[in-house]
SEMAR-929711 format. One line per field, with one value per residue (C-alpha): residue number from 1; x, y, z. Coordinates in steps of 0.5 Angstrom, whole numbers. Layout:
pos <- (NUM,...)
px <- (X,...)
py <- (Y,...)
pz <- (Z,...)
***
This chain:
pos <- (1,2,3,4,5,6,7,8,9,10,11,12,13,14,15,16,17,18,19,20,21,22,23,24,25,26,27,28,29,30,31,32,33,34,35,36,37,38,39,40,41,42,43,44,45,46,47,48,49,50,51,52,53,54,55,56,57,58,59,60,61,62,63,64,65,66,67,68,69,70,71,72,73,74,75,76,77,78,79,80,81,82,83,84,85,86,87,88,89,90,91,92,93,94,95,96,97,98,99,100,101,102,103,104,105,106,107,108,109,110,111,112,113,114,115,116,117,118,119,120,121,122,123,124,125,126,127,128,129,130,131,132,133,134,135,136,137,138,139,140,141,142,143,144,145,146,147,148,149,150,151,152,153,154,155,156,157,158,159,160,161,162,163,164,165,166,167,168,169,170,171,172,173,174,175,176,177,178,179,180,181,182,183,184,185,186,187,188,189,190,191,192,193,194,195,196,197,198,199,200,201,202,203,204,205,206,207,208,209,210,211,212,213,214,215,216,217,218,219,220,221,222,223,224,225,226,227,228,229,230,231,232,233,234,235,236,237,238,239,240,241,242,243,244,245,246,247,248,249,250,251,252,253,254,255,256,257,258,259,260,261,262,263,264,265,266,267,268,269,270,271,272,273,274,275,276,277,278,279,280,281,282,283,284,285,286,287,288,289,290,291,292,293,294,295,296)
px <- (115,112,105,101,98,91,88,83,76,75,79,76,69,71,74,68,64,68,67,60,59,63,58,52,56,56,50,46,49,48,41,39,42,36,34,40,40,33,35,41,35,31,35,43,43,40,45,50,48,44,49,55,51,49,57,59,54,55,63,68,67,72,76,74,67,67,70,65,59,61,67,71,71,63,63,62,61,53,50,45,39,39,39,33,27,26,33,33,27,31,37,33,28,35,37,30,28,32,35,29,22,20,16,18,20,16,21,22,15,16,21,19,12,15,19,13,9,15,16,9,6,0,0,1,1,2,-4,-11,-17,-13,-13,-8,-6,-1,4,7,12,11,10,4,2,-2,-10,-16,-20,-26,-33,-36,-43,-48,-47,-40,-36,-29,-32,-36,-31,-27,-28,-26,-20,-17,-12,-16,-10,-6,-11,-15,-11,-11,-18,-24,-25,-30,-33,-34,-30,-30,-35,-39,-41,-38,-44,-52,-52,-48,-52,-51,-43,-40,-32,-31,-34,-29,-23,-24,-24,-18,-13,-15,-11,-13,-10,-10,-16,-17,-10,-11,-10,-17,-21,-24,-27,-29,-31,-37,-32,-26,-30,-33,-26,-22,-28,-25,-20,-14,-7,0,3,10,16,22,27,24,21,14,8,0,-5,-10,-16,-18,-23,-22,-19,-13,-9,-9,-2,0,1,7,4,2,-2,-5,-6,-10,-7,-7,-3,2,3,5,9,13,12,11,18,18,13,9,10,15,16,12,11,3,1,-6,-7,-11,-16,-22,-25,-24,-19,-14,-15,-13,-8,-1,2,9,14,12)
py <- (108,100,99,97,89,88,81,79,80,72,72,77,75,68,70,74,68,64,69,69,62,61,67,62,56,59,62,56,52,57,58,51,47,45,42,38,35,33,30,26,24,21,16,15,13,19,23,19,20,26,30,28,31,37,38,37,42,48,49,50,46,47,41,44,44,37,34,37,34,27,23,24,16,17,22,19,23,22,25,30,27,22,28,28,33,36,38,40,44,47,49,53,57,59,63,67,68,74,72,74,74,80,82,79,83,82,78,74,72,70,66,63,61,58,54,52,50,46,41,40,40,45,53,57,65,71,74,71,74,81,80,78,78,83,78,71,70,71,67,62,61,55,56,52,48,51,49,46,46,48,44,41,41,37,31,31,33,27,21,14,14,21,22,25,25,28,34,34,39,45,46,50,57,60,63,61,62,68,65,62,54,49,45,47,40,34,31,35,35,33,30,36,41,36,37,44,45,40,43,51,57,64,70,77,78,85,87,86,92,94,90,95,98,92,88,84,82,80,76,72,71,69,64,57,59,54,56,52,53,50,51,53,50,42,42,40,42,42,46,49,53,60,59,64,72,74,74,81,85,86,79,79,73,74,67,62,54,49,44,39,44,47,39,36,42,42,49,48,51,54,60,55,60,60,62,59,61,61,62,62,55,57,50,53,46,44,38,39,36,39,36,34,35,31,33,31)
pz <- (56,57,54,60,60,60,62,56,57,57,63,67,66,69,75,76,75,80,85,84,85,91,94,91,95,102,101,99,105,110,108,107,112,115,109,108,115,113,107,111,116,111,108,108,101,98,102,99,92,92,97,92,86,90,91,84,81,86,84,85,92,97,100,107,105,101,108,112,109,106,107,100,99,98,93,86,80,80,74,75,73,79,83,89,85,92,92,85,87,94,89,83,88,92,86,86,93,97,103,107,107,103,97,91,85,78,76,81,81,74,75,81,77,71,76,80,74,71,77,79,72,74,71,78,77,82,78,76,73,73,81,85,93,96,96,95,99,106,113,114,122,125,124,128,124,121,122,116,118,124,130,128,134,135,137,130,126,125,121,123,117,119,125,130,135,131,130,135,140,134,136,133,131,135,128,121,115,111,107,113,113,107,107,110,115,116,112,105,107,101,100,96,103,107,103,102,111,111,106,107,108,110,106,107,102,105,103,95,91,88,94,98,91,89,95,92,86,90,95,90,86,93,95,95,90,90,91,90,97,98,103,100,105,104,97,100,97,97,93,98,98,100,106,111,111,115,119,122,119,126,128,123,119,112,111,116,115,117,123,116,111,117,119,112,110,116,118,125,129,135,134,129,123,117,110,104,97,95,88,85,81,74,74,71,70,77,76,80,87,94,99,98,91,88,83,76)
***
């Protein structure tokens, strides 16, 4: 009786790895098609250098795929270090995030928070001082401007240096934010007050575990709490503060962003919503500035 032949264990592992890489390549292209188009539109030079590197990193690459993305003569062996940082971030996040917007597991949150901390150079976490929101990955929708002080209107809301024409049409919310006015009067309003309204987000504080049992404690914690908000589809990020509570769960959205937040993150699609990551910024000395943040 002839002895049955088995492949060496390393051969089995190699084939399994190759199959997984093919599937990852396929998912990466399908999930981030818009990101690749955005990068191509950004600069032709970036597309040639970065896309070539990306194709080499996501292996194995089929001839048909390479032909569709970049002509073969344009693909050169570019070192990984020259890959655009936003592209690297998009790729790294794609390995940790689920295909659909849903609650992240503890393991996924741990990996994502470490990834964001490494890329942006500020400590971020889903849990801070024993408190957390009900989620860290959700759909953000557009919010209106908030009144910064009694009597603030759209006519008084913008300074000469602001892009009033771009954001005026968003209008102003009829009520105040969750913590009232940012300043007692126009004369008392500081630059910090201006920035807090400009880059604010509304989050579902009321869904946080423990909120109903310790409302005052949790309300004080969430007031103007800084968060890193990241669009995982284009790598753009900013530091925002929590200045309002909402939106209601029935809207299908998990958080809201000021007109300036939505514009910078490019989360204005047909429904004015899209997926973002949002993690607490550990900044006890208040040294991290609000607004757009670049990769370190």
